[in-house]
C-alpha positions as MATLAB code, in Angstrom:
seq = 'MHGDRGMRVSPQPVGVAARTGVSSTHRLPAWPPLRLAAALALCLVALLAGGGAARARQGVTLEQELAGRFAPIIILQRQNAPCDPDGEPYLPAPVDVVFDDDAVVLRQGPHQEPVTSPVENTDLFALHDDFATDFPGKPRTPGCDYETHFKAVMGNRQPVIYAAIGTEDGQPGIVLQYWFFYYFNDFNNLHEGDWEMIQLRFDADSVEEALGQEPVEVAYAQHSGGETADWDAPKLERDGTHPVVYASSGSHASYFGPGLWLGWGENGSGLGCDVTSGDPVRIDPEVRLIPETITGADDPFAWVTFGGHWGERETWVYDGPTGPALKRQWTAPVSWMDNLRADSIRVSGAGIIGPVPSDIFCAAVENGSTLFTLFTPYPLLVIGIIAAGLGIVLWALWQSWPTLRETWRVYWSHVRVFAGIGGIMVAAPLAVSILQYLLATNPDFAEFTRLSEDSPELQGILGAVSLLTRGLLLVIVTPAVVQAVGDIVAGRPTGIRRSLRDGFARIPDLIWTLVRGGLVVLALTISIIGLPWAVNRSVRWMFGPQAAVLGGIRGKTALDDSTGAVRGRWWQAAANGAVLAFIGAAPGVIVALLLLILARFPVDAANSVASLVYALAQPFAIVGLTLLYLRWRGQRFAMATRHGGTVWGKSLAGRWKTHVGPKDAAPA';
ca = [
       5.802   -0.459   -0.781;
       7.012    0.470   -4.212;
       6.091   -1.394   -7.388;
       3.855   -1.367  -10.442;
       0.395   -0.257   -9.401;
      -2.128   -3.064   -9.288;
       0.548   -5.736   -9.666;
      -0.472   -9.144   -8.324;
       2.492  -11.397   -7.667;
       1.968  -14.907   -6.346;
       4.661  -16.231   -3.994;
       7.176  -18.211   -5.951;
      10.916  -18.940   -5.905;
      13.116  -16.408   -7.616;
      15.703  -18.154   -9.694;
      19.039  -16.934  -10.988;
      19.502  -17.212  -14.702;
      22.127  -19.742  -15.754;
      24.911  -18.664  -18.045;
      25.759  -20.856  -21.033;
      28.336  -20.367  -23.725;
      29.535  -21.964  -26.937;
      33.165  -22.125  -27.939;
      34.386  -22.359  -31.507;
      37.713  -22.606  -33.267;
      36.487  -20.873  -36.493;
      37.803  -17.397  -37.269;
      35.354  -14.550  -37.658;
      35.447  -12.744  -40.989;
      37.103   -9.328  -41.027;
      34.416   -6.621  -41.252;
      34.865   -2.952  -42.010;
      34.748   -0.778  -38.841;
      31.377    0.864  -39.655;
      29.674   -2.430  -40.424;
      31.178   -3.971  -37.256;
      29.915   -1.095  -35.089;
      26.432   -1.341  -36.574;
      26.361   -5.093  -36.022;
      27.401   -4.703  -32.379;
      24.677   -2.101  -31.793;
      22.044   -4.370  -33.312;
      23.255   -7.250  -31.151;
      23.031   -5.117  -28.011;
      19.470   -4.068  -28.820;
      18.538   -7.658  -29.563;
      20.029   -8.834  -26.256;
      18.133   -6.211  -24.274;
      14.893   -7.010  -26.053;
      15.528  -10.699  -25.753;
      16.202  -10.362  -21.975;
      12.899   -8.577  -21.485;
      11.095  -11.128  -23.662;
      12.719  -13.991  -21.756;
      11.576  -12.510  -18.435;
       8.078  -12.107  -19.813;
       8.012  -15.717  -21.036;
       9.238  -16.971  -17.659;
       6.745  -14.801  -15.721;
       9.530  -13.013  -13.830;
       8.995   -9.326  -13.139;
      11.708   -6.729  -12.657;
      10.953   -6.731   -8.916;
      11.380  -10.486   -8.707;
      14.618  -10.326  -10.641;
      15.990   -7.678   -8.267;
      14.914   -9.677   -5.200;
      16.544  -12.841   -6.536;
      19.774  -11.136   -7.586;
      20.587   -9.891   -4.077;
      18.952  -12.615   -1.980;
      20.989  -13.098    1.210;
      22.772  -16.223    2.342;
      22.033  -17.004    5.993;
      24.585  -18.677    8.260;
      23.163  -20.564   11.237;
      24.940  -22.558   13.950;
      24.732  -26.308   13.554;
      22.694  -28.188   16.146;
      24.339  -31.541   16.806;
      21.396  -33.132   18.621;
      17.721  -32.352   19.216;
      17.203  -29.769   21.961;
      20.941  -28.996   22.037;
      21.139  -25.412   23.407;
      24.432  -24.734   21.628;
      22.949  -24.915   18.118;
      20.145  -23.200   16.202;
      17.029  -25.390   15.795;
      14.862  -22.816   13.986;
      15.119  -22.139   10.249;
      13.748  -19.025    8.522;
      10.328  -20.442    7.784;
       7.306  -19.670    5.624;
       4.448  -18.221    7.646;
       2.487  -21.243    6.454;
       3.873  -23.152    9.478;
       1.419  -21.139   11.580;
      -1.571  -21.982    9.385;
      -3.605  -25.204    9.308;
      -2.236  -26.180   12.731;
      -4.834  -27.282   15.282;
      -2.435  -26.343   18.088;
      -2.334  -22.639   17.053;
      -5.174  -20.458   18.326;
      -6.181  -16.961   17.202;
      -7.018  -14.953   20.329;
      -8.538  -11.524   20.959;
      -8.989   -8.971   23.717;
      -7.317   -8.195   27.025;
      -8.083  -11.696   28.291;
      -7.067  -13.262   24.985;
     -10.242  -15.185   24.436;
     -10.034  -17.825   21.666;
     -11.483  -16.803   18.281;
     -10.658  -19.661   15.951;
      -8.377  -22.641   15.496;
      -6.708  -23.648   13.277;
      -5.708  -20.249   11.910;
      -5.859  -19.586    8.176;
      -4.170  -16.907    6.092;
      -7.586  -15.391    5.355;
      -8.368  -15.095    9.080;
      -5.578  -12.555    9.604;
      -6.598  -10.067    6.923;
      -6.707   -6.493    8.315;
      -7.022   -7.574   11.966;
      -5.904   -4.986   14.500;
      -3.546   -5.017   17.492;
      -6.092   -6.726   19.743;
      -5.451  -10.115   18.126;
      -2.627  -12.618   18.526;
      -1.683  -16.048   17.214;
      -0.983  -18.245   20.214;
       1.478  -21.068   19.536;
       1.511  -24.303   21.580;
       3.723  -23.880   24.649;
       4.630  -21.359   27.341;
       7.347  -18.908   26.283;
       8.678  -18.274   29.804;
       9.207  -22.010   30.362;
       9.728  -23.308   26.820;
      11.697  -26.460   27.480;
      11.967  -28.244   24.133;
       8.272  -27.877   23.259;
       8.582  -25.157   20.613;
      11.527  -26.810   18.888;
       9.780  -30.183   18.713;
       6.550  -28.698   17.398;
       8.300  -26.470   14.858;
      10.255  -29.361   13.381;
       7.048  -31.360   13.089;
       5.136  -28.637   11.200;
       8.155  -27.522    9.167;
       8.932  -30.999    7.944;
      10.971  -30.963    4.741;
       9.884  -27.512    3.596;
      12.541  -25.277    2.149;
      13.567  -22.244    4.245;
      11.782  -19.111    3.034;
      12.392  -15.371    3.305;
      10.144  -12.543    2.135;
      11.305   -9.664   -0.086;
       9.728   -6.214   -0.323;
      10.697   -3.149   -2.362;
       9.923    0.295   -1.005;
      10.536    4.021   -1.027;
      10.081    6.837    1.460;
       8.493   10.198    0.768;
      11.067   12.961    0.765;
      13.999   10.554    0.658;
      15.983    9.568   -2.457;
      16.514    6.025   -3.683;
      14.695    2.750   -3.211;
      15.233   -0.049   -0.714;
      15.089   -3.814   -0.997;
      14.139   -5.575    2.220;
      14.346   -9.247    3.197;
      12.231  -10.425    6.104;
      12.895  -13.665    8.038;
      10.270  -15.389   10.182;
      11.468  -17.651   13.015;
       9.027  -19.719   15.037;
      10.491  -18.908   18.472;
      12.954  -16.439   19.986;
      15.056  -18.541   22.348;
      17.087  -15.716   23.872;
      17.066  -13.843   27.182;
      13.769  -12.212   26.128;
      11.872  -15.416   25.373;
       8.848  -14.978   23.105;
       6.854  -16.764   20.427;
       7.452  -15.686   16.841;
      10.419  -13.613   15.698;
      10.652  -11.272   12.708;
      14.163  -10.283   11.583;
      15.312   -8.446    8.463;
      18.078   -6.861    6.420;
      17.819   -4.007    3.948;
      19.717   -2.844    0.843;
      19.535    0.754   -0.341;
      19.985    1.734   -4.003;
      20.746    5.183   -5.360;
      18.115    4.694   -8.046;
      14.695    6.048   -8.974;
      13.222    2.795  -10.255;
      13.581   -0.943  -10.020;
      14.839   -1.059  -13.594;
      17.553    1.460  -12.754;
      18.476   -0.500   -9.599;
      18.990   -3.623  -11.718;
      21.783   -1.822  -13.529;
      23.804   -1.002  -10.408;
      24.893   -2.265   -7.007;
      23.467   -1.206   -3.643;
      25.184    1.701   -1.926;
      24.460    0.625    1.648;
      23.118   -2.292    3.661;
      21.557   -2.525    7.114;
      21.269   -5.581    9.364;
      18.556   -5.452   12.045;
      19.584   -6.331   15.608;
      17.221   -6.183   18.592;
      15.051   -3.231   17.504;
      18.212   -1.477   16.327;
      20.805   -2.415   13.768;
      24.136   -1.920   12.039;
      25.013   -0.485    8.633;
      27.805   -0.979    6.122;
      28.686    0.280    2.678;
      28.311   -2.279   -0.094;
      32.076   -2.347   -0.644;
      32.972   -2.371    3.082;
      35.484   -5.070    4.088;
      33.234   -6.294    6.892;
      30.406   -7.149    4.467;
      30.900  -10.719    3.322;
      29.362  -11.504   -0.078;
      29.005  -14.438   -2.394;
      28.828  -12.589   -5.698;
      25.839  -10.282   -5.338;
      24.463  -12.140   -2.315;
      25.248  -10.656    1.139;
      26.052  -13.146    3.877;
      24.065  -12.824    7.109;
      25.326  -14.421   10.317;
      22.226  -15.086   12.433;
      22.815  -15.155   16.158;
      21.882  -18.398   17.855;
      18.600  -18.015   19.715;
      17.973  -14.309   19.098;
      18.439  -14.472   15.279;
      19.906  -10.943   15.238;
      21.817  -10.365   11.995;
      25.569   -9.707   12.050;
      28.267   -9.228    9.437;
      30.567  -11.973   10.663;
      31.202  -14.762   13.184;
      32.011  -13.929   16.781;
      30.646  -13.054   20.192;
      28.784   -9.738   20.222;
      27.439   -7.529   22.978;
      23.818   -6.982   22.040;
      21.264   -4.545   23.327;
      18.308   -2.892   21.681;
      15.631   -0.343   22.345;
      13.532   -0.560   25.517;
      15.761   -3.254   27.013;
      15.202   -5.758   24.217;
      17.986   -8.154   23.329;
      20.276   -7.349   26.268;
      22.937  -10.040   26.372;
      25.502  -11.738   24.184;
      24.860  -12.818   20.606;
      26.818  -15.817   19.334;
      27.487  -16.285   15.613;
      30.662  -18.364   15.874;
      29.339  -21.924   16.018;
      29.769  -24.645   13.428;
      28.322  -22.826   10.385;
      25.418  -24.107    8.299;
      24.721  -22.266    5.037;
      21.081  -21.568    4.166;
      20.117  -20.504    0.639;
      16.451  -19.678    1.183;
      13.616  -19.440   -1.271;
      12.589  -15.810   -1.877;
       8.936  -14.779   -2.010;
       8.177  -11.245   -3.125;
       5.511   -9.330   -1.212;
       3.387   -7.351   -3.703;
       2.672   -3.652   -3.295;
      -1.077   -4.155   -3.072;
      -2.925   -6.788   -1.069;
      -6.267   -7.315   -2.786;
      -8.245   -8.882    0.024;
      -8.640  -11.809    2.386;
      -8.116  -14.294   -0.456;
      -4.736  -12.804   -1.389;
      -1.875  -15.235   -0.656;
      -0.231  -12.373    1.257;
      -3.292  -11.395    3.297;
      -1.202  -12.063    6.432;
       0.928   -8.977    5.650;
      -2.026   -6.766    6.685;
      -2.286   -8.511   10.075;
      -1.945   -5.812   12.753;
      -1.811   -8.219   15.673;
       0.970  -10.244   17.252;
       2.741  -13.299   15.907;
       2.864  -15.085   19.237;
       1.310  -15.223   22.680;
       0.613  -11.875   24.360;
       2.922  -11.250   27.285;
       4.372   -8.337   29.225;
       7.373   -6.230   28.155;
       9.992   -7.989   26.001;
       8.225  -11.356   26.257;
       5.343  -10.177   24.051;
       4.819  -11.763   20.653;
       6.119   -9.409   17.922;
       4.083   -7.569   15.329;
       4.556   -8.271   11.618;
       6.736   -6.443    9.056;
       4.120   -3.877    7.986;
       3.990   -2.420   11.502;
       7.737   -1.849   11.797;
       9.308    1.571   11.319;
      11.673    0.251    8.658;
       8.612   -0.675    6.575;
       7.049    2.797    6.642;
      10.259    4.897    6.795;
      13.042    2.616    5.529;
      15.597    5.289    4.617;
      15.156    7.336    7.800;
      15.384    4.135    9.824;
      18.877    3.485    8.461;
      20.049    6.940    9.556;
      19.667    6.009   13.223;
      21.610    2.749   13.124;
      25.119    2.024   14.398;
      28.146    1.860   12.124;
      29.506   -1.158   13.996;
      28.799   -3.658   16.759;
      30.874   -4.568   19.792;
      32.676   -7.793   19.094;
      34.330   -9.146   22.216;
      37.354  -11.340   22.655;
      38.787  -12.510   25.942;
      41.818  -14.303   24.553;
      45.147  -12.929   25.707;
      43.872  -11.031   28.770;
      44.532  -11.961   32.374;
      41.862  -12.587   34.921;
      38.196  -13.172   34.205;
      37.043  -12.154   30.740;
      34.687   -9.152   31.137;
      32.432  -10.301   28.321;
      32.070  -13.786   29.857;
      31.028  -12.287   33.190;
      28.601   -9.924   31.461;
      27.065  -12.718   29.383;
      26.671  -15.035   32.376;
      25.259  -12.281   34.599;
      22.698  -11.173   32.018;
      21.688  -14.743   31.200;
      21.222  -15.748   34.841;
      19.508  -12.471   35.709;
      17.179  -12.880   32.739;
      16.354  -16.410   33.854;
      15.315  -15.172   37.297;
      13.295  -12.331   35.799;
      11.626  -14.674   33.322;
      10.669  -17.151   36.046;
       9.330  -14.458   38.381;
       5.836  -14.481   36.858;
       5.211  -18.251   37.042;
       7.244  -18.805   40.254;
       7.400  -15.523   42.225;
       8.019  -17.055   45.668;
      10.843  -19.228   44.376;
      12.609  -16.284   42.726;
      12.171  -14.054   45.784;
      13.548  -16.830   47.961;
      16.613  -17.296   45.740;
      17.358  -13.559   45.679;
      16.847  -13.196   49.444;
      19.106  -16.180   50.153;
      21.784  -14.793   47.838;
      21.723  -11.364   49.480;
      21.839  -12.959   52.913;
      24.916  -14.994   52.025;
      26.656  -11.932   50.571;
      25.954   -9.798   53.669;
      27.098  -12.582   55.985;
      30.334  -13.055   54.012;
      31.055   -9.306   54.105;
      30.454   -9.215   57.845;
      32.813  -12.138   58.394;
      35.554  -10.642   56.224;
      35.290   -6.980   57.237;
      38.182   -7.036   59.803;
      40.408   -8.718   57.220;
      39.494   -6.164   54.535;
      40.299   -3.235   56.827;
      43.692   -4.667   57.798;
      44.445   -5.626   54.185;
      43.715   -2.132   52.905;
      46.011   -0.560   55.529;
      48.919   -2.812   54.629;
      48.309   -2.676   50.875;
      47.950    1.096   50.634;
      50.987    1.820   52.817;
      53.106   -0.348   50.474;
      51.168    0.131   47.236;
      54.293    0.761   45.161;
      55.721   -2.620   46.105;
      52.520   -4.570   45.405;
      51.680   -2.653   42.225;
      55.209   -3.203   40.950;
      54.994   -6.934   41.569;
      51.562   -7.227   39.964;
      52.661   -5.120   37.003;
      54.770   -8.025   35.784;
      51.582   -9.557   34.380;
      50.577   -6.534   32.281;
      53.209   -6.369   29.535;
      52.141   -9.422   27.508;
      48.360   -8.698   27.493;
      49.067   -5.070   26.581;
      51.168   -6.168   23.601;
      48.378   -8.531   22.515;
      45.782   -5.759   22.710;
      47.954   -3.515   20.542;
      48.346   -6.342   18.024;
      44.573   -6.943   17.897;
      43.900   -3.233   17.486;
      46.326   -2.957   14.573;
      44.826   -5.992   12.865;
      41.317   -4.570   13.219;
      42.106   -1.023   12.076;
      45.126   -1.257    9.766;
      44.650   -3.394    6.623;
      48.287   -2.846    5.580;
      49.529   -4.239    8.892;
      47.183   -7.229    8.593;
      48.425   -7.900    5.067;
      52.063   -7.562    6.163;
      51.672   -9.997    9.073;
      49.245  -12.260    7.144;
      47.151  -12.486   10.282;
      43.491  -11.809   10.923;
      41.376  -11.618   14.054;
      40.111  -15.153   13.413;
      43.298  -16.760   12.093;
      44.516  -19.899   13.907;
      47.972  -18.351   14.253;
      46.628  -15.363   16.179;
      44.426  -17.580   18.345;
      47.522  -19.632   19.169;
      49.394  -16.473   20.183;
      46.503  -15.353   22.366;
      46.284  -18.748   24.046;
      50.015  -18.747   24.745;
      49.851  -15.265   26.264;
      46.933  -16.254   28.498;
      48.864  -19.299   29.693;
      51.983  -17.201   30.276;
      50.226  -14.547   32.349;
      48.435  -17.114   34.491;
      51.751  -18.851   35.048;
      53.333  -15.561   36.112;
      50.526  -14.997   38.616;
      50.864  -18.493   40.035;
      54.613  -18.924   40.382;
      56.062  -15.386   40.367;
      53.536  -12.867   41.677;
      52.008  -15.003   44.431;
      55.254  -15.959   46.243;
      56.623  -12.425   45.840;
      53.526  -10.836   47.410;
      53.438  -13.414   50.218;
      57.121  -12.774   50.917;
      56.572   -9.005   50.946;
      53.780   -9.362   53.510;
      56.005  -11.611   55.608;
      58.751   -8.983   55.586;
      56.295   -6.228   56.529;
      54.879   -8.242   59.421;
      58.359   -9.136   60.666;
      59.457   -5.501   60.492;
      62.078   -6.162   57.837;
      62.662   -3.713   54.971;
      60.803   -4.676   51.836;
      61.009   -3.858   48.148;
      60.083   -5.194   44.735;
      63.479   -6.698   43.986;
      63.892   -8.248   47.434;
      60.400   -9.753   47.389;
      60.874  -11.212   43.898;
      64.272  -12.662   44.840;
      63.151  -14.272   48.083;
      59.866  -15.416   46.574;
      61.687  -16.970   43.619;
      63.644  -19.167   46.028;
      60.377  -20.642   47.297;
      58.959  -21.526   43.869;
      59.789  -25.286   44.096;
      58.038  -25.553   47.481;
      55.060  -23.602   46.158;
      54.684  -25.667   42.971;
      54.938  -28.975   44.820;
      52.290  -27.858   47.298;
      49.919  -26.614   44.587;
      50.344  -29.738   42.451;
      49.694  -32.106   45.349;
      46.615  -30.250   46.566;
      45.324  -29.612   43.043;
      45.509  -33.264   42.004;
      43.588  -34.398   45.083;
      40.846  -31.784   44.568;
      40.658  -32.608   40.840;
      40.285  -36.333   41.510;
      37.502  -35.703   44.027;
      35.730  -33.356   41.616;
      35.877  -35.780   38.693;
      34.394  -38.531   40.802;
      31.227  -36.394   41.243;
      30.405  -38.193   44.473;
      33.487  -36.636   46.027;
      32.482  -33.068   45.138;
      31.599  -32.082   48.749;
      35.007  -33.304   49.892;
      36.645  -31.347   47.068;
      35.011  -28.147   48.334;
      36.019  -28.973   51.888;
      39.661  -29.568   50.943;
      39.783  -26.409   48.817;
      38.954  -24.290   51.863;
      41.157  -26.248   54.277;
      44.153  -25.946   51.951;
      43.598  -22.310   50.909;
      46.725  -21.200   52.843;
      49.033  -23.744   51.196;
      51.013  -21.071   49.266;
      51.482  -18.987   52.429;
      52.701  -21.999   54.388;
      55.127  -22.989   51.610;
      56.604  -19.508   51.123;
      56.770  -18.273   54.736;
      57.417  -21.619   56.404;
      59.779  -23.122   53.856;
      57.764  -26.336   53.833;
      56.121  -28.176   50.967;
      53.547  -30.735   49.898;
      51.595  -32.506   52.604;
      53.389  -30.593   55.360;
      52.322  -27.233   53.937;
      48.752  -28.435   53.390;
      48.590  -29.759   56.974;
      49.835  -26.389   58.220;
      47.039  -24.673   56.289;
      44.532  -27.141   57.751;
      45.728  -26.228   61.240;
      45.138  -22.526   60.576;
      41.602  -23.202   59.278;
      40.622  -25.720   61.976;
      37.496  -24.546   63.784;
      37.046  -21.656   61.323;
      35.961  -23.402   58.104;
      32.935  -21.226   57.363;
      34.797  -18.071   58.299;
      37.673  -19.104   56.032;
      35.274  -19.820   53.178;
      33.637  -16.401   53.560;
      36.966  -14.546   53.677;
      38.351  -16.507   50.751;
      35.262  -15.883   48.592;
      35.199  -12.125   49.296;
      38.924  -11.721   48.634;
      38.666  -13.750   45.425;
      35.807  -11.506   44.263;
      37.758   -8.333   45.050;
      40.772   -9.685   43.207;
      38.786  -10.514   40.069;
      35.737   -8.225   39.873;
      37.115   -4.647   39.647;
      38.743   -5.195   36.265;
      35.580   -6.770   34.883;
      33.354   -3.959   36.167;
      35.587   -1.174   34.855;
      35.917   -2.823   31.432;
      32.149   -3.310   31.075;
      31.477    0.307   32.024;
      33.978    1.449   29.399;
      32.453   -0.841   26.764;
      28.813   -0.020   27.351;
      28.823    3.579   28.560;
      31.940    5.063   26.978;
      31.905    2.855   23.829;
      35.587    2.033   24.359;
      37.220   -0.246   21.788;
      37.129   -3.834   23.013;
      40.897   -4.239   22.935;
      41.416   -1.048   24.940;
      38.824   -2.132   27.511;
      40.548   -5.513   27.821;
      43.854   -3.743   28.445;
      42.291   -1.678   31.212;
      40.784   -4.835   32.707;
      44.220   -6.482   32.711;
      45.783   -3.458   34.407;
      43.123   -3.315   37.127;
      43.417   -7.071   37.625;
      47.188   -6.738   38.087;
      46.551   -4.212   40.874;
      43.680   -6.091   42.511;
      45.193   -9.579   42.633;
      48.013   -8.591   45.005;
      45.337   -7.137   47.304;
      43.625  -10.524   47.495;
      46.935  -12.303   48.141;
      47.819   -9.777   50.861;
      44.476  -10.417   52.542;
      44.898  -14.190   52.538;
      48.453  -13.888   53.881;
      47.432  -11.559   56.729;
      44.536  -13.865   57.594;
      46.901  -16.851   57.681;
      49.339  -15.020   59.947;
      46.530  -13.836   62.230;
      45.225  -17.340   62.705;
      48.777  -18.577   63.316;
      49.201  -15.905   66.038;
      51.886  -13.843   64.269;
      52.819  -10.510   65.883;
      52.836   -7.373   63.815;
      53.963   -3.726   63.917;
      55.499   -2.943   67.306;
      54.581    0.698   67.672;
      55.608    2.243   71.027;
      58.252    1.600   73.633;
      58.116    2.745   77.264;
      61.223    1.821   79.165;
      61.640   -1.935   78.987;
      58.129   -2.572   77.658;
      57.107   -2.484   74.001;
      53.425   -2.120   73.166;
      52.289   -3.322   69.793;
      49.462   -4.741   67.792;
      49.201   -8.367   66.771;
      47.082   -9.724   63.991;
      45.444  -11.694   66.791;
      45.023   -8.628   69.035;
      47.047   -6.147   71.114;
      50.150   -7.364   72.945;
      53.085   -6.221   75.045;
      56.558   -7.591   75.734;
      59.692   -6.711   77.707;
      62.919   -5.986   75.800;
      66.489   -5.197   76.729;
      68.161   -1.839   76.142;
      69.806   -3.102   72.936;
      66.598   -4.392   71.374;
      65.006   -2.224   68.721;
      61.339   -1.912   68.103;
      60.610   -2.035   64.378;
      58.129    0.509   63.128;
];
């Protein structure tokens, strides 16, 4: 790292000089121009000399002054109670929390044999990769052990970050790095110890020159990768000369603002969702400057030369991390910045219809990571869970396969009708996506509307649109699709306008049926003890909308009719309902995630695509449920051939034949 050769700097807080001033009502005497210019020059020289003398008297070097001037402000998420998973329990800590702790063991070798305990700063000097500091606890099953122990050893110490100034051979400028040590990484890739950092780059040849200017670029590290921004970029939040760092809860990845972010790093590290939008807590940490030269084991910064791991040795992403001096950004800081992203994917599900792709992605990665993490300590349990899940999925597909085949035939032969009905839901989410895109990319538009992506007004608009589109699906799209299927089965002509008109007439019956059934299921669910009955009723009453729309009945009568259709087929009904619900919701999520991750689509555009796919897929699910209801009620369908007085056709319950008179027509 760059600095004065042989400099020995003890760790100490870097203060910011206070400004004082004296006001006076006395007039200054009028001086001739030449004398005034000379006086000003002498004052300037005196100020410069005095500043250097003041620094010398205070024991503050140029490097310390630079590190203190641009020290970052860290925003963490407030933890409302001990062991609360929604907050951040770990502060950026001094490495001293690892030392003088009888519960921490220095280990060595492939079998990690104990070397010494407690561990001292001097013990780590110049050790190689074979060593590791083992904290108390098991990272794959952490519980609340690490949080409890960290708070005990941290006590009332002030949060600390470490500054380092460096250069790179063959690259212009100097960099100022800030390193943050967290005791535990409580993310999908659980591991002891966590080193994070940010970096500022100056277009300067010396520290003294850097003090006279601002940085030209900053980089925030995220999961073995990172994101850059110009110093004057709108996304970089600053408090004077201090950049603001939003640390993700659990992973501690550094972001430029609050939100929900899709995170992934090199070699699979950090795959998941980073959250920086909790109740913010501002941290103004103490800054300790790492000197250029470490003199030996007695140096207060002897730990910087430690080549081992700050945490228990594990496999893959669960391994304790190495220290700052072994990172690429330490040895090649400027080149490291060249390979970073210019932005991160910030996701928002407000205003879209259907499941939010980012929510599904976050839940899937989190649950999948949990299974993967538990595989080593509990392999049989994890294998059993996966095998049971696959078995249930295969059984449900087998049960629903006849329904899916029949649904596809009906849906595809009338795709214009069903797509037209479902398209009613698309307009509002599309308008919202356009609005979000303009706010994110057009500062003039944002200033004109006085809205921002995080403004309460915009969040209110998004919430209203979400409510509107779900209402359209419930009371407009559902009865129209059910009515269209009824017309198709009965052999009547069908169309978008006809289906909407006839379905609209059944809205009161539909709403009354849904409200009655929904209140009963809600009451059973809230009671906790009635949860099994709530699940049972949900399946028994799954055909309530079909009974209300096609039968012209409502409330208890419609729910009883649905119960009659399901009677004796509860498990089959549950399997068909689950598969159809998945098909109605999943395609939009899958397409949007592929666009986000593989094609790097803008989030708003991906959400629009998800809404469009959802509008096409939901009618398919409703068609399937309606055909299943009619099949189990014995409804005939699609008379196909007529031979004399006999018409042969196909029923949803099987093949059939009937005798008709010469004036009867067989609908196609």
